[in-house]
C-alpha positions as CSV (number, residue, x, y, z in Angstrom):
1,M,-11.8,21.1,3.5
2,E,-12.5,17.2,4.0
3,R,-8.5,16.7,4.6
4,R,-8.4,19.7,7.3
5,L,-11.7,18.0,8.9
6,S,-10.0,14.6,8.9
7,A,-6.6,16.0,10.5
8,T,-8.6,17.9,12.8
9,L,-10.5,14.7,14.0
10,V,-7.2,12.7,14.4
11,A,-5.5,15.3,16.3
12,A,-8.6,15.8,18.6
13,G,-9.0,12.2,19.0
14,A,-5.2,11.5,19.9
15,M,-5.7,14.6,22.4
16,V,-8.6,12.8,23.9
17,L,-7.0,9.4,24.3
18,T,-3.8,10.7,25.5
19,L,-6.0,12.7,28.5
20,A,-7.9,9.5,29.0
21,M,-5.0,7.3,29.4
22,S,-3.1,9.6,31.7
23,G,-4.7,7.5,34.6
24,A,-4.3,4.1,33.0
25,A,-1.3,3.0,35.2
26,A,-3.3,3.4,38.2
27,A,-6.1,1.2,37.3
28,A,-5.5,-2.8,37.3
29,P,-7.0,-5.0,34.7
30,G,-10.1,-6.5,35.7
31,A,-12.9,-8.9,34.2
32,K,-16.0,-6.9,33.7
33,G,-19.0,-8.3,31.7
34,D,-17.8,-11.8,32.3
35,G,-20.1,-14.3,30.1
36,A,-21.3,-11.7,27.8
37,S,-22.2,-13.2,24.4
38,L,-22.4,-11.5,20.8
39,A,-26.1,-11.1,21.3
40,D,-25.6,-9.4,24.6
41,I,-23.1,-6.9,22.6
42,R,-25.7,-6.3,19.9
43,Q,-28.1,-5.6,22.7
44,A,-25.9,-3.3,24.6
45,T,-24.9,-1.3,21.5
46,A,-28.2,-1.0,19.6
47,Q,-28.9,2.2,21.0
48,F,-26.0,3.9,19.1
49,Q,-27.3,3.0,15.6
50,D,-27.2,6.7,15.1
51,P,-23.6,8.5,16.0
52,A,-25.7,11.3,17.6
53,A,-26.8,8.8,20.3
54,A,-23.0,7.8,20.7
55,V,-21.9,11.6,21.0
56,A,-24.8,12.1,23.6
57,A,-23.4,9.0,25.6
58,G,-19.7,10.4,25.7
59,Y,-18.3,9.1,22.5
60,V,-16.3,11.3,20.2
61,P,-15.3,10.8,16.6
62,V,-11.4,10.3,16.9
63,S,-10.5,9.3,13.2
64,P,-11.6,9.9,9.5
65,C,-13.4,7.0,7.5
66,E,-10.5,4.4,7.6
67,A,-9.9,2.2,4.8
68,L,-6.9,0.2,3.3
69,P,-7.3,-0.2,-0.6
70,G,-7.5,-3.8,-1.5
71,V,-8.1,-4.8,2.1
72,G,-11.2,-3.3,3.4
73,G,-12.3,-0.6,5.8
74,M,-12.9,0.1,9.4
75,G,-15.0,3.2,9.1
76,V,-15.1,6.2,11.6
77,H,-13.9,5.5,15.2
78,Y,-16.0,7.1,18.0
79,L,-13.9,6.5,21.3
80,N,-15.3,7.0,24.8
81,P,-12.7,8.5,26.9
82,G,-14.3,7.3,30.1
83,F,-14.2,3.7,29.1
84,A,-10.5,3.9,27.9
85,Q,-9.2,5.1,31.3
86,D,-8.3,1.7,32.7
87,L,-6.9,-1.7,31.4
88,S,-9.9,-3.7,31.5
89,S,-12.6,-4.1,28.8
90,D,-16.2,-4.5,29.5
91,P,-17.6,-6.3,26.5
92,L,-21.1,-4.4,27.0
93,A,-19.3,-1.0,27.0
94,P,-16.8,-1.1,24.2
95,E,-14.2,1.8,24.3
96,V,-14.8,2.3,20.4
97,L,-18.0,2.2,18.0
98,L,-17.2,2.0,14.4
99,Y,-19.4,3.6,11.9
100,A,-19.7,3.2,8.0
101,P,-21.1,5.7,5.5
102,T,-24.4,5.0,3.9
103,G,-26.1,6.7,1.0
104,D,-28.0,9.0,3.8
105,G,-25.6,9.3,6.7
106,W,-23.7,6.7,8.9
107,R,-24.6,3.4,10.5
108,L,-23.0,1.3,13.2
109,V,-21.0,-1.7,11.7
110,G,-19.0,-2.8,14.5
111,V,-17.0,-2.3,17.9
112,E,-13.5,-2.3,19.0
113,Y,-12.1,-2.9,22.4
114,F,-9.0,-0.8,23.3
115,S,-6.5,-1.0,25.8
116,V,-3.2,1.0,26.1
117,A,0.0,-1.3,26.1
118,L,1.8,0.4,28.9
119,A,5.7,0.4,28.7
120,V,7.9,-0.6,31.6
121,T,9.9,2.6,32.4
122,E,12.3,3.6,35.2
123,S,9.6,5.6,36.8
124,G,6.8,2.9,36.5
125,P,4.3,1.8,33.7
126,A,3.4,4.5,31.3
127,P,1.9,5.1,27.7
128,W,4.6,4.6,25.1
129,F,4.7,6.8,22.1
130,G,7.9,5.6,20.4
131,S,8.0,4.2,16.7
132,E,10.1,1.3,18.2
133,P,8.9,-0.9,21.2
134,P,10.0,0.2,24.7
135,P,13.4,-1.1,25.6
136,L,12.3,-2.7,28.9
137,G,9.1,-4.1,27.5
138,F,5.7,-3.8,28.2
139,F,4.0,-3.8,31.7
140,N,0.7,-5.4,30.6
141,A,-0.2,-8.2,28.4
142,A,-2.8,-8.3,25.8
143,P,-6.3,-8.3,27.0
144,S,-9.1,-10.8,25.8
145,V,-12.9,-10.3,25.2
146,L,-15.4,-13.2,24.4
147,G,-12.2,-15.6,24.5
148,H,-10.3,-13.7,21.8
149,T,-6.9,-12.2,22.6
150,F,-6.4,-8.5,21.4
151,N,-4.1,-7.7,18.5
152,G,-0.8,-6.2,19.7
153,P,1.0,-4.7,21.0
154,M,1.2,-2.2,18.1
155,A,2.2,1.1,17.7
156,G,0.0,4.1,17.6
157,H,-1.7,5.1,14.3
158,N,-0.3,8.5,14.5
159,P,2.4,10.3,16.8
160,Q,-0.1,11.2,19.5
161,M,-1.6,7.6,19.8
162,P,0.4,5.4,22.2
163,W,1.2,1.8,21.5
164,H,-2.0,-0.3,22.4
165,Y,-3.9,-3.5,21.8
166,D,-7.2,-3.8,20.1
167,L,-9.8,-6.2,18.9
168,H,-12.4,-5.4,16.4
169,V,-15.7,-7.1,16.4
170,W,-17.9,-6.8,13.3
171,I,-21.4,-7.4,15.1
172,W,-23.5,-5.0,13.0
173,Q,-22.3,-5.9,9.6
174,G,-20.9,-9.1,8.2
175,N,-17.2,-9.7,7.8
176,P,-16.3,-12.2,5.1
177,A,-12.5,-11.9,6.6
178,G,-14.0,-13.1,10.0
179,M,-15.7,-11.6,12.8
180,F,-12.7,-10.4,14.7
181,E,-10.4,-9.1,12.0
182,P,-9.3,-5.7,12.0
183,W,-10.4,-4.8,8.3
184,N,-13.7,-5.5,6.8
185,P,-13.7,-5.8,3.0
186,T,-17.5,-4.8,2.9
187,V,-16.8,-1.5,4.8
188,R,-16.3,1.3,2.2
189,C,-15.4,4.9,2.9
C-alpha cells in the first residue's frame, strides 16, 4: 500500500510540475524578494508548520519521504505549481516545502527553490526530459537565492520531471552538512 501511495504521489507530482512548467519559457527570470534574509524566510514560512496549511495555500505533495542511506534525507516535497511557473525564485515564496516525519505527524524542516533548466531547441526554449543533457545546451543559467547559486542543471528524478536547478535551505532543522546542502543527515524517513 505504501509503495503504491509513493508511486501515485510521484506520478501526480510530476504531472503537476509538467503542467506548471508548460508556460515557463514565456516568463523571464527576475529578482523577486531581493534583500531577503534567512530570518525573513523563516517568518514567511512559519505559517506552514502543518502540511495542511501548505495544502490550503496551494502546495501539493509530489514525493514520498526521500532519503539516501548513509547520506541523509530530504523528507516529503510539497510543490506550489503557481510558484514554479516562471524562471524566477522569490526567497519569501519557495517553490517547495520539505517535511519530515515525527512521532505524531510531519513537521516543516526546510525549503527548496526550484527552476526548470530549459533546453535550447530548434523551436525555442523548452523543458528537457531526456536522460542526457540537451545537444544544443541550456537556455537559462542557474539562478541564485541569498547569494547561493542553485545546484544543476540536473536530470529529473523520474521520467516525468524535467532537467532543473534546485537549492535546499534547511531553515527549520539544522543540517551538520551545511545550511544549503541537498541532503540532511538528521532527516530520517
